[in-house]
C-alpha positions as CSV (number, residue, x, y, z in Angstrom):
1,X,-54.4,14.7,-20.7
2,X,-55.1,10.9,-21.2
3,X,-56.1,8.1,-18.9
4,X,-52.3,6.4,-19.5
5,X,-50.6,9.8,-18.8
6,X,-52.7,10.2,-15.6
7,X,-52.3,6.8,-14.3
8,X,-48.3,7.0,-15.2
9,X,-48.1,9.9,-13.3
10,X,-49.9,8.5,-10.1
11,X,-47.5,5.2,-10.4
12,X,-44.4,7.8,-10.4
13,X,-45.8,9.9,-7.6
14,X,-46.8,6.8,-5.5
15,X,-43.3,5.3,-6.1
16,X,-41.8,8.5,-5.3
17,X,-43.2,8.9,-2.2
18,X,-42.2,5.4,-1.3
19,X,-38.6,6.1,-2.1
20,X,-38.8,8.8,0.4
21,X,-40.3,6.6,3.1
22,X,-37.4,4.0,1.9
23,X,-34.8,6.7,2.2
24,X,-35.8,8.0,5.7
25,X,-36.1,4.4,7.2
26,X,-32.4,3.5,5.8
27,X,-30.8,6.5,7.2
28,X,-32.3,6.0,10.2
29,X,-31.3,2.4,10.6
30,X,-27.8,3.3,9.7
31,X,-27.2,6.2,11.9
32,X,-28.9,4.3,14.7
33,X,-26.5,1.6,14.6
34,X,-23.6,4.2,13.8
35,X,-24.5,6.1,17.1
36,X,-24.4,3.3,19.1
37,X,-20.4,2.8,19.1
38,X,-17.6,4.4,20.3
39,X,-14.5,2.7,18.9
40,X,-11.3,3.9,20.9
41,X,-9.0,0.8,20.1
42,X,-8.1,-1.6,16.9
43,X,-10.0,-4.8,17.1
44,X,-9.0,-8.1,15.4
45,X,-9.1,-11.5,15.9
46,X,-8.7,-12.7,19.4
47,X,-9.7,-9.1,21.2
48,X,-12.9,-9.2,23.8
49,X,-15.0,-6.5,24.9
50,X,-18.2,-4.6,24.5
51,X,-17.1,-2.7,21.5
52,X,-16.7,-6.0,19.9
53,X,-20.2,-6.8,20.8
54,X,-21.2,-3.5,19.3
55,X,-19.2,-3.9,16.1
56,X,-21.3,-7.4,15.5
57,X,-24.1,-5.2,16.0
58,X,-23.7,-2.6,13.7
59,X,-22.2,-5.1,11.0
60,X,-25.3,-7.2,11.4
61,X,-27.6,-3.9,10.7
62,X,-25.7,-2.8,8.1
63,X,-26.3,-6.1,6.2
64,X,-22.7,-8.2,6.7
65,X,-24.0,-10.6,9.0
66,X,-21.8,-12.2,11.4
67,X,-23.8,-15.6,11.3
68,X,-26.9,-16.8,10.2
69,X,-28.0,-18.0,13.8
70,X,-26.3,-18.8,16.8
71,X,-23.5,-16.7,18.5
72,X,-22.8,-13.5,16.2
73,X,-26.3,-13.4,14.6
74,X,-28.6,-10.7,14.9
75,X,-29.7,-10.8,18.4
76,X,-27.0,-13.1,19.6
77,X,-24.0,-10.7,19.4
78,X,-21.0,-11.7,21.6
79,X,-17.8,-9.9,23.0
80,X,-15.7,-12.2,21.2
81,X,-13.8,-11.2,17.9
82,X,-13.4,-14.3,16.0
83,X,-13.4,-15.7,12.4
84,X,-17.0,-14.7,11.7
85,X,-16.3,-11.1,12.5
86,X,-13.5,-11.0,10.6
87,X,-15.2,-12.3,7.6
88,X,-18.1,-9.7,7.9
89,X,-15.7,-6.7,8.5
90,X,-14.0,-8.1,5.2
91,X,-17.0,-7.8,3.7
92,X,-18.2,-4.5,5.1
93,X,-14.3,-3.0,4.0
94,X,-14.6,-4.3,0.3
95,X,-18.0,-2.3,0.4
96,X,-16.9,0.6,1.7
97,X,-13.4,0.7,-0.3
98,X,-11.3,0.5,2.9
99,X,-8.1,-1.2,1.6
100,X,-6.3,-3.3,2.3
101,X,-9.5,-5.3,3.4
102,X,-7.9,-7.7,5.9
103,X,-10.5,-8.2,8.5
104,X,-8.6,-5.8,10.9
105,X,-10.5,-2.8,12.2
106,X,-8.1,-0.6,12.7
107,X,-7.6,3.3,11.7
108,X,-8.9,3.4,8.6
109,X,-11.7,1.4,9.1
110,X,-12.6,3.4,12.2
111,X,-12.2,6.5,10.3
112,X,-14.7,5.2,7.4
113,X,-17.0,4.2,10.3
114,X,-17.1,7.6,11.7
115,X,-17.5,9.0,8.0
116,X,-20.7,6.6,7.7
117,X,-21.6,7.7,11.0
118,X,-22.0,11.2,10.2
119,X,-24.1,10.9,7.0
120,X,-25.1,7.4,6.8
121,X,-23.7,6.9,3.4
122,X,-20.1,8.3,2.3
123,X,-21.6,11.5,0.7
124,X,-24.5,13.8,1.3
125,X,-27.3,15.2,-0.6
126,X,-25.2,17.9,-1.4
127,X,-22.4,15.7,-2.4
128,X,-19.6,16.9,-5.0
129,X,-19.4,15.8,-8.4
130,X,-17.3,12.9,-7.8
131,X,-20.0,11.5,-5.4
132,X,-22.0,9.8,-8.0
133,X,-19.0,7.5,-9.0
134,X,-18.1,7.1,-5.5
135,X,-21.7,5.6,-4.8
136,X,-21.6,3.8,-8.0
137,X,-18.4,2.1,-7.0
138,X,-19.8,1.2,-3.6
139,X,-22.6,-0.6,-5.0
140,X,-20.4,-2.8,-7.5
141,X,-18.3,-3.4,-4.4
142,X,-21.3,-4.5,-2.5
143,X,-22.6,-7.0,-5.3
144,X,-18.8,-8.0,-5.3
145,X,-19.0,-9.0,-1.7
146,X,-22.3,-10.6,-1.9
147,X,-21.4,-12.9,-4.7
148,X,-18.4,-14.4,-2.8
149,X,-17.8,-16.4,0.1
150,X,-15.2,-15.5,2.8
151,X,-12.6,-18.2,0.5
152,X,-13.3,-15.5,-2.3
153,X,-15.1,-18.5,-4.4
154,X,-18.1,-17.6,-6.3
155,X,-21.3,-19.3,-4.7
156,X,-24.4,-20.3,-6.5
157,X,-26.7,-18.1,-4.6
158,X,-26.5,-14.8,-3.2
159,X,-28.8,-13.2,-0.6
160,X,-29.1,-9.3,-0.7
161,X,-30.2,-7.4,2.6
162,X,-32.9,-5.3,2.6
163,X,-30.6,-2.3,4.2
164,X,-28.1,-3.2,1.2
165,X,-31.1,-2.5,-0.9
166,X,-32.2,0.4,0.9
167,X,-28.8,2.1,0.9
168,X,-28.6,1.3,-3.4
169,X,-31.6,3.0,-3.7
170,X,-30.7,6.3,-1.4
171,X,-27.8,6.7,-3.4
172,X,-29.6,6.8,-6.5
173,X,-31.3,9.5,-5.3
174,X,-28.2,11.4,-4.8
175,X,-27.0,10.2,-8.0
176,X,-30.2,11.7,-10.2
177,X,-29.9,14.7,-8.1
178,X,-26.5,15.6,-9.2
179,X,-27.2,14.6,-12.8
180,X,-30.1,17.0,-13.1
181,X,-28.5,19.6,-11.3
182,X,-25.7,19.6,-13.8
183,X,-28.4,19.3,-16.8
184,X,-29.9,22.5,-15.4
185,X,-26.6,24.4,-15.1
186,X,-25.4,23.2,-18.6
187,X,-28.9,24.6,-20.1
188,X,-28.8,27.9,-18.1
189,X,-25.6,28.7,-19.7
190,X,-26.1,27.6,-23.1
191,X,-23.9,24.6,-23.1
192,X,-24.8,21.5,-25.2
193,X,-25.9,18.5,-23.0
194,X,-25.6,15.8,-25.7
195,X,-27.6,12.4,-24.7
196,X,-28.0,13.9,-21.0
197,X,-31.9,14.0,-21.5
198,X,-32.1,10.5,-22.8
199,X,-29.7,9.2,-19.9
200,X,-31.8,11.0,-17.4
201,X,-35.1,9.1,-18.5
202,X,-33.2,5.8,-18.5
203,X,-31.8,6.7,-15.3
204,X,-35.3,7.3,-13.9
205,X,-37.0,4.3,-15.5
206,X,-34.5,2.0,-13.7
207,X,-34.6,3.5,-10.5
208,X,-38.4,3.2,-10.5
209,X,-37.6,-0.7,-11.6
210,X,-35.6,-1.0,-8.5
211,X,-38.1,0.4,-6.4
212,X,-40.6,-1.9,-7.7
213,X,-38.2,-5.0,-7.5
214,X,-37.5,-3.9,-3.9
215,X,-41.5,-3.7,-3.3
216,X,-41.9,-7.2,-4.8
217,X,-39.1,-8.8,-2.4
218,X,-36.6,-9.2,-4.9
219,X,-33.6,-7.4,-3.5
220,X,-30.9,-8.7,-5.8
221,X,-32.9,-7.1,-8.8
222,X,-33.5,-4.0,-6.8
223,X,-29.9,-3.9,-6.3
224,X,-29.1,-4.7,-10.1
225,X,-31.7,-2.1,-11.1
226,X,-30.0,0.5,-8.9
227,X,-26.5,-0.3,-10.3
228,X,-27.8,0.3,-13.8
229,X,-29.5,3.7,-12.5
230,X,-26.2,4.9,-11.1
231,X,-24.6,4.1,-14.4
232,X,-27.1,6.0,-16.4
233,X,-27.1,9.1,-14.2
234,X,-23.2,9.1,-14.3
235,X,-23.4,9.2,-18.0
236,X,-26.2,11.8,-18.0
237,X,-24.1,13.8,-15.5
238,X,-20.7,13.5,-18.0
239,X,-23.1,14.5,-20.9
240,X,-24.2,17.8,-19.3
241,X,-20.5,18.9,-18.7
242,X,-20.0,17.4,-15.1
243,X,-16.5,16.4,-14.3
244,X,-16.2,13.2,-12.1
245,X,-13.6,12.7,-9.3
246,X,-11.7,10.4,-11.8
247,X,-11.5,13.2,-14.5
248,X,-10.6,15.8,-11.7
249,X,-7.4,13.2,-10.6
250,X,-6.1,13.1,-13.9
251,X,-6.2,16.5,-14.9
252,X,-4.1,16.9,-11.4
253,X,-1.5,14.1,-12.1
254,X,-1.4,15.9,-15.9
255,X,-0.5,19.3,-13.8
256,X,2.2,17.2,-11.6
257,X,3.9,15.8,-14.5
258,X,4.1,19.4,-16.2
259,X,5.4,20.7,-12.8
260,X,8.2,17.9,-12.7
261,X,9.0,19.0,-16.2
262,X,9.5,22.8,-15.1
263,X,11.5,21.5,-12.0
264,X,14.1,19.5,-14.1
265,X,14.3,22.7,-16.3
266,X,15.2,24.8,-13.1
267,X,17.5,22.2,-11.8
268,X,19.3,21.9,-15.0
269,X,19.7,25.7,-15.2
270,X,20.9,25.8,-11.5
271,X,23.6,23.2,-12.4
272,X,24.9,25.1,-15.2
273,X,25.5,28.1,-12.5
274,X,27.6,25.6,-10.8
275,X,24.8,25.2,-7.7
276,X,24.6,21.9,-6.0
277,X,21.8,20.1,-7.4
278,X,22.7,16.5,-6.3
279,X,19.7,16.5,-3.4
280,X,17.3,18.1,-5.6
281,X,17.9,15.6,-8.6
282,X,17.4,12.4,-6.1
283,X,14.3,14.1,-4.9
284,X,12.7,14.9,-8.4
285,X,13.6,11.4,-9.6
286,X,11.3,9.8,-6.3
287,X,8.9,12.2,-7.5
288,X,8.8,11.0,-10.8
289,X,8.5,7.1,-9.4
290,X,5.5,7.9,-7.1
291,X,3.8,9.7,-10.1
292,X,3.8,6.6,-11.9
293,X,2.5,4.7,-9.0
294,X,-0.5,7.3,-8.8
295,X,-1.1,7.1,-12.5
296,X,-1.4,3.2,-11.9
297,X,-3.7,3.7,-8.7
298,X,-6.0,5.9,-11.4
299,X,-6.0,3.4,-14.2
300,X,-6.8,0.6,-11.4
301,X,-9.9,2.5,-10.5
302,X,-8.4,3.7,-6.8
303,X,-8.9,7.6,-7.3
304,X,-8.4,8.3,-3.6
305,X,-5.2,6.5,-3.7
306,X,-4.1,8.4,-7.0
307,X,-4.9,11.8,-5.4
308,X,-2.8,10.9,-2.0
309,X,-0.2,9.9,-3.9
310,X,-0.3,12.9,-6.1
311,X,-0.3,15.0,-3.1
312,X,3.2,13.1,-1.9
313,X,4.4,14.0,-5.7
314,X,3.7,17.9,-5.2
315,X,5.3,18.0,-1.8
316,X,8.6,16.0,-3.3
317,X,8.4,18.5,-6.0
318,X,8.4,21.5,-3.7
319,X,11.2,19.8,-1.9
320,X,13.6,19.3,-4.7
321,X,13.3,23.1,-5.6
322,X,13.8,24.0,-2.3
323,X,17.0,21.6,-1.9
324,X,19.0,23.5,-4.9
325,X,22.1,24.8,-3.6
326,X,22.1,22.6,-0.7
327,X,24.2,19.5,0.0
328,X,22.5,17.1,2.0
329,X,23.5,17.2,6.2
330,X,25.2,13.9,5.8
331,X,27.2,15.2,2.6
332,X,28.4,18.1,4.4
333,X,29.3,16.4,7.3
334,X,31.7,14.0,5.6
335,X,32.9,17.1,3.8
336,X,34.0,18.5,7.3
337,X,35.2,15.5,8.8
338,X,37.6,15.1,5.7
339,X,38.8,18.4,6.2
340,X,39.7,17.7,9.8
341,X,41.7,14.7,9.2
342,X,43.8,16.7,6.2
343,X,44.4,19.6,8.8
344,X,45.2,16.5,11.2
345,X,47.7,14.7,8.6
346,X,49.3,18.5,8.0
347,X,49.9,19.1,11.6
348,X,51.4,15.5,11.9
349,X,54.0,16.1,8.9
350,X,55.2,19.6,10.4
351,X,55.6,17.8,13.6
352,X,57.6,14.8,12.2
353,X,59.5,17.4,10.4
354,X,60.3,19.2,13.5
355,X,61.4,16.3,15.6
356,X,63.5,15.0,12.6
357,X,65.3,18.5,12.7
358,X,65.8,17.9,16.3
359,X,67.5,14.5,16.0
360,X,64.5,12.5,17.4
361,X,63.1,9.1,16.5
362,X,60.2,9.6,14.4
363,X,59.9,6.0,12.6
364,X,56.5,5.0,14.9
365,X,55.5,8.6,14.0
366,X,56.0,8.3,10.5
367,X,54.1,4.6,10.4
368,X,51.0,6.2,12.1
369,X,51.1,9.4,9.8
370,X,51.3,6.8,6.7
371,X,48.6,4.9,8.1
372,X,46.5,8.2,8.6
373,X,47.0,9.0,4.9
374,X,45.6,5.9,3.5
375,X,42.5,6.4,5.9
376,X,42.1,9.4,4.2
377,X,42.4,8.0,0.6
378,X,39.4,5.6,1.5
379,X,37.6,8.3,2.8
380,X,37.6,10.0,-0.1
381,X,36.8,6.9,-2.3
382,X,33.8,6.7,-0.1
383,X,33.1,10.4,-0.5
384,X,32.8,9.8,-4.2
385,X,30.6,6.9,-3.9
386,X,28.2,9.1,-1.9
387,X,28.7,6.7,1.0
388,X,29.0,9.5,3.5
389,X,28.6,7.5,6.7
390,X,31.6,5.5,5.5
391,X,33.3,8.5,4.7
392,X,32.7,10.2,8.0
393,X,34.1,7.0,9.9
394,X,37.3,6.8,7.8
395,X,37.6,10.5,8.0
396,X,37.5,10.4,11.5
397,X,39.8,7.6,11.8
398,X,42.5,9.3,9.9
399,X,42.2,12.2,12.2
400,X,42.5,10.1,15.5
401,X,45.5,8.2,13.9
402,X,47.4,11.7,12.7
403,X,47.0,13.0,16.3
404,X,48.6,9.6,17.6
405,X,51.2,10.2,15.7
406,X,51.9,13.9,16.9
407,X,51.4,12.7,20.6
408,X,54.0,10.0,20.0
409,X,56.8,12.1,19.1
């Protein structure tokens, strides 16, 4: 082994050791910050309490400072939720894919906080294949947040905190591990790995560059190199046959599209058999609309939202199939009300005929019967227009008028 290789090996070994220390320190700082808070309510501008102070402490330690100095700054956290806290929460939400990022620390934010509290990052070392992409998105979001002010305008200078850099570097560790495991699995099964070998080498080089920049105190470059490392690790993972979360969700939405087509076939067959399919058709049309929204979310890069909407589409497809042969409750109620009105009108006609035979005065009753028949006609028109509530009201009124005609004889 030449001196060059020995030096290179020593350099990599030293960097790997330093990385492990950075990872440990970074994870410890995040977990300690998270363990100190127990949020039991939503927090927003105007709220006062110790939970606000705890939130400010957490945000400051996580690299989203409330203020550079004075109230809210590290060591000067307060119990008051004001604009500075809101701005820091927005940056934290953006970095952690909490949408909408409004600065309101509500249910979604508290859930994300709890997730980070458990593992320090949004994914563990035994993360799924989607973890690389999720971590890459997080780093990109952090860079975007750091490069924009609270008003969304670009600033001329950026300051990257040490904790943000450490978290980025630790994310690369997970990304490299996932990529290397995927490459090993592909080789063991005899599958091709394409350019994965080259890309993983590039990822490691970028990773070591990120560490060197960090040791030089250049956190901005360290964060940028970490982003490059994540990109290359993701490419290596995919080249070796790994499927990202985006790929999985795309396949899921394609399956749902096929399921909708199959459901339409089932509904058409039921319609041919004279089964009631009105409600089923309405539900399935809603499923199609929601599927388009899921596909748009995926195109926008929001895989979690796309998957959540996809789950709703799956439920709607099941509901559509279950509704075959069943009219809606409102429709059935309208049918019942119309039948009751018809029966009341028939009884009124019989009663009037009998009264005429007895020589009784039936003028008022006949006027009421005519009014009841007009109301019934309006109820039938409303039913045809699928305005079932209006149909029910008119039919019930027709029944009342018909009964009034009988009572007046």
